[in-house]
N, C-alpha and C positions, 0 to 999 in steps of 0.2 A: 550568527545564524547557522542553521543546520538544514541540510537537504535530507529528507527521509524518503527512501524509495522502498516500496513494499510490493511484493508479488504475493497475491492472495488468491484463494479459490474464488471463482466468479460467483459461485452460489452464496458466498459470504459478503459480497459487496455492500448490499443494503445495510446489513448490521454494522459493518465497519464504518460506512458513511455516517450513519446515525450516531455511532459512538464518537467519531471525530467531531461532529457538530456539537455534541454534548459537552466536550472539553474545550470548545472555542476555536476549533480548526474549521473554518468555513470556506476556504479556497484551496483547491488542489486540482491537479490534472490527472487524467487516467487514460489508459489504453487497454484494449483487449489484446492479449498476447498468447502465444502458444510456446511452450518450452519443454525441455526434457529434464527429468529429475532423477532422484535415487530410487524411486519406487519401481520395483521389478515385476510385481505381480499384476495380472490383468483381471478383468471381471467378465463374466459371461452373462449376457442378457438375451433371453429367447434364443439360445443356441449360438449366438454370435459373440466372439471374444473381442473385448475392447481393452486396449492398453490405457492404463490410467496415468502413466508417466508423462504422456503428452496431451493431457486434457487442457481445456481452456483456462486461462488465468486472467486476472486483472492486475495491471501494473499501475501503482499509484505513485505520483511524484508530488511531494509536499515540502514546502520551505517554511520553516518556523523560526521564531526567535529562540535563542538558547534556552530560555526558561520554559519553553513549551516542548522541548525535546522529550523528556521523560513521560509526560502525560500523553503525548501523541503516540509514542511507542506502546505504552501500557494499553491505551484504547484499542490499538490495532491488534495486539496480542490477545486481549481478553475477548474481543468481539469476533476475531477471525479464526480462532482455534477450534478445531473439532477433536483434537487429540489423535488424529490419524496422520500417517505419513502423507506428505503432500500439502500441508497447510500453508507453506510458503516461506518466504524469507523477508528480512528487513535489513536495509543497508543505510548507514548514516555517514554523511560526509560534510565537511565544512563549506560554507558559502562565504566567499570573500566580500561580496558587495551585492546590493540589489538596487534597482532604479525603477521609479514609476515613470513610465513613458509620458503620460499626460502632463505631469507637472515638472519633471526633471528631478524630483526629490530623490535622495539616496539614503540608504541605511535601513535599519530594522523597522522604522515607522511605515515604510512602503508596503509592509505585509498586512497592514490593517485596512 
């Protein structure tokens, strides 16, 4: 199993969520977060300067079976990209085990 953590633009959340559902990823957790990135330029709107390096992001935490890793990452990249600096990051790590609290089952079948 893999844990895929993605930090995406908040404005792209709906598109990413729909893309994940299309490839069969129907359960994940998310949080609204703020962070700093590499983008150094700001934007001016109505005479007020805004820093875009610390704009709102959405943090997704997704656990999938190994065979869903690539399709999940591809769905996030294709639906979350704008082509501009600040589109986000994806991190992948191994999950040793998963348990279903209700039944006590363990293993990859608990993700379904």
